[in-house]
C-alpha positions in Angstrom: 1.6 1.9 20.0 3.6 0.0 22.7 5.8 -2.2 22.0 5.9 -5.5 23.8 9.2 -4.9 24.8 8.7 -2.3 26.8 5.6 -3.9 28.8 7.8 -7.7 29.7 11.2 -8.2 30.9 11.4 -10.9 28.9 9.8 -14.0 26.8 9.8 -17.5 27.1 9.7 -19.7 23.7 8.8 -23.2 23.9 8.5 -25.8 21.3 6.7 -28.9 21.9 7.4 -32.4 21.3 5.5 -35.6 21.8 8.0 -36.2 24.7 10.1 -33.1 25.5 9.5 -29.4 25.4 12.5 -27.4 24.4 12.7 -23.9 26.0 14.3 -20.6 25.6 14.3 -17.5 27.5 14.8 -14.5 25.8 15.6 -10.4 26.6 13.2 -8.0 25.1 15.8 -6.9 22.7 16.5 -10.7 21.4 19.1 -11.9 23.9 19.0 -15.7 24.6 19.2 -15.9 28.1 19.3 -19.4 28.7 17.6 -22.9 27.6 16.7 -25.8 29.1 14.9 -29.0 28.0 11.6 -31.3 30.4 9.3 -33.8 29.6 5.5 -33.6 28.4 4.3 -34.2 31.7 3.5 -32.6 35.1 7.0 -32.3 36.6 7.8 -30.9 33.2 5.3 -28.3 33.3 6.6 -27.2 36.8 10.2 -27.6 35.4 9.4 -24.9 32.9 7.9 -22.5 35.2 10.7 -22.6 38.1 13.3 -21.9 34.4 10.7 -19.0 33.6 10.8 -17.8 36.8 15.0 -17.7 37.2 15.5 -16.1 34.0 12.8 -13.9 33.5 11.7 -12.8 37.2 9.6 -9.8 36.3 6.8 -9.3 33.8 7.1 -12.3 31.1 5.3 -13.6 27.7 4.8 -17.3 26.3 5.0 -18.1 23.1 4.4 -21.5 22.4 4.9 -23.6 19.3 2.8 -26.6 17.8 0.1 -26.7 20.1 -3.0 -26.0 18.1 -1.5 -28.8 15.5 0.3 -31.0 17.3 -0.4 -34.8 16.6 -2.8 -33.5 14.0 -3.3 -35.7 10.5 -1.6 -33.5 7.9 
């Protein structure tokens, strides 16, 4: 079995909110490389792509929290 750490140069974790996106770039061994926050709009999505390209220039994996349930009734 191949581990994710052997397949990517890092992971970009994103926590979605109504107005903002909080993101963290993490190395394959779990070290935090950088963090950022961007607005939840087209400009913010472009900012996250630039952030990912800068901090994890090779192969990367995206992990997004809450995209299937944001705004849903509990």
